[in-house]
C-alpha positions as CSV (number, residue, x, y, z in Angstrom):
1,M,-6.8,-31.6,-42.1
2,S,-8.7,-34.8,-42.7
3,K,-12.4,-35.1,-42.3
4,P,-13.3,-38.2,-40.3
5,E,-16.3,-40.2,-41.5
6,I,-18.8,-41.7,-39.0
7,L,-19.3,-45.3,-39.9
8,E,-21.6,-46.3,-37.0
9,K,-23.2,-44.8,-34.0
10,S,-23.9,-47.0,-31.0
11,P,-24.2,-46.3,-27.3
12,M,-21.3,-47.3,-25.0
13,N,-20.9,-47.5,-21.3
14,V,-18.0,-45.9,-19.5
15,V,-16.2,-49.3,-19.1
16,E,-16.3,-49.8,-22.9
17,V,-15.1,-46.2,-23.5
18,K,-12.2,-46.8,-21.1
19,A,-11.3,-50.1,-22.8
20,A,-11.4,-48.5,-26.3
21,L,-9.2,-45.6,-25.3
22,E,-6.7,-47.8,-23.5
23,N,-6.6,-50.1,-26.6
24,I,-5.8,-47.1,-28.8
25,K,-2.9,-46.2,-26.5
26,K,-1.7,-49.8,-26.4
27,V,-1.9,-50.4,-30.2
28,S,-0.3,-47.1,-31.1
29,P,2.1,-46.1,-28.3
30,D,3.8,-43.5,-30.4
31,V,0.4,-41.7,-31.0
32,E,-0.7,-39.4,-28.2
33,L,-4.4,-39.0,-27.4
34,N,-5.7,-35.5,-28.0
35,F,-6.8,-33.3,-25.1
36,R,-10.4,-34.4,-25.2
37,A,-9.6,-38.1,-25.5
38,Q,-7.1,-37.9,-22.6
39,K,-9.7,-36.1,-20.3
40,T,-12.3,-38.7,-21.3
41,L,-9.9,-41.5,-20.4
42,E,-9.1,-39.9,-17.0
43,Y,-12.8,-39.6,-16.3
44,A,-13.5,-43.2,-17.4
45,Q,-10.7,-44.5,-15.2
46,E,-12.3,-42.8,-12.2
47,A,-16.0,-43.6,-13.1
48,A,-15.7,-47.2,-14.3
49,K,-17.0,-49.3,-11.4
50,L,-16.7,-52.8,-13.1
51,A,-14.1,-54.7,-15.0
52,T,-14.7,-54.9,-18.8
53,K,-15.7,-58.5,-18.7
54,K,-18.1,-58.0,-15.8
55,A,-19.7,-55.0,-17.5
56,Q,-20.2,-57.0,-20.7
57,E,-21.7,-59.8,-18.7
58,L,-24.1,-57.5,-16.8
59,Y,-25.1,-55.8,-20.1
60,G,-25.9,-59.2,-21.6
61,K,-28.0,-60.2,-18.6
62,L,-29.9,-57.0,-18.7
63,V,-30.6,-57.3,-22.4
64,A,-31.7,-60.9,-21.8
65,L,-34.5,-59.7,-19.5
66,E,-36.2,-58.3,-22.6
67,I,-37.9,-55.5,-20.8
68,P,-40.3,-53.6,-23.1
69,R,-39.4,-50.1,-24.2
70,L,-35.8,-50.3,-23.0
71,K,-33.1,-49.7,-25.6
72,D,-29.3,-50.1,-25.7
73,A,-28.7,-46.6,-24.3
74,H,-30.9,-47.4,-21.2
75,Y,-29.0,-50.6,-20.5
76,H,-25.6,-48.9,-20.8
77,K,-26.7,-46.2,-18.4
78,L,-27.8,-48.8,-15.9
79,V,-24.4,-50.5,-16.2
80,D,-22.7,-47.2,-15.7
81,L,-24.6,-46.2,-12.6
82,L,-25.2,-49.6,-11.0
83,P,-28.4,-48.7,-9.1
84,T,-28.8,-50.8,-6.0
85,N,-32.5,-50.3,-5.3
86,E,-35.8,-49.9,-7.2
87,K,-36.1,-46.2,-6.4
88,Q,-32.7,-45.5,-8.0
89,V,-33.6,-47.6,-11.1
90,K,-36.8,-45.6,-11.5
91,A,-35.0,-42.3,-11.1
92,I,-32.5,-43.2,-13.8
93,L,-35.2,-44.3,-16.2
94,S,-37.4,-41.3,-15.5
95,A,-34.8,-39.2,-17.2
96,Y,-35.8,-40.9,-20.5
97,H,-39.5,-40.3,-20.0
98,L,-40.5,-43.9,-20.0
99,T,-42.3,-46.1,-17.5
100,V,-41.3,-49.6,-16.6
101,S,-43.4,-52.0,-14.5
102,N,-42.6,-52.7,-10.9
103,E,-41.9,-56.3,-11.8
104,S,-39.3,-55.3,-14.5
105,V,-37.7,-52.8,-12.1
106,K,-37.4,-55.6,-9.5
107,K,-35.7,-57.9,-12.1
108,I,-33.3,-55.1,-13.0
109,T,-32.4,-54.5,-9.4
110,D,-31.9,-58.2,-8.7
111,V,-29.5,-58.6,-11.7
112,I,-27.5,-55.5,-10.9
113,G,-27.4,-56.3,-7.2
114,E,-25.1,-59.3,-8.0
115,Y,-22.6,-57.0,-9.7
116,A,-22.9,-53.9,-7.5
117,A,-21.8,-55.9,-4.5
118,K,-18.5,-56.9,-6.3
119,A,-17.9,-53.4,-7.8
120,K,-14.9,-51.5,-6.6
């Protein structure tokens, strides 16, 4: 049995996970996903609220806000959950034990609001 080598670790949102697994199936149709990968794909298909292009666009806009203390993982979580009001944004970020100013939370809500209305 081969031992896989981790080349890079980076956070991904559910939309990116879905796209990556679908790409694997498309590129190698003769290769079947293992049990875990198949279950992950099924979950991602149900949980992904945005199209791949829209999710990347939203992620880019959130990063462009340059909010202090927020990292990639935080932005990806916001893209996954699409909070529609300030209370939801604060609840999501409270899980990471960091505080964000009310102005920054308002900016996040405004940017996500554009995409949440169009989500499926």
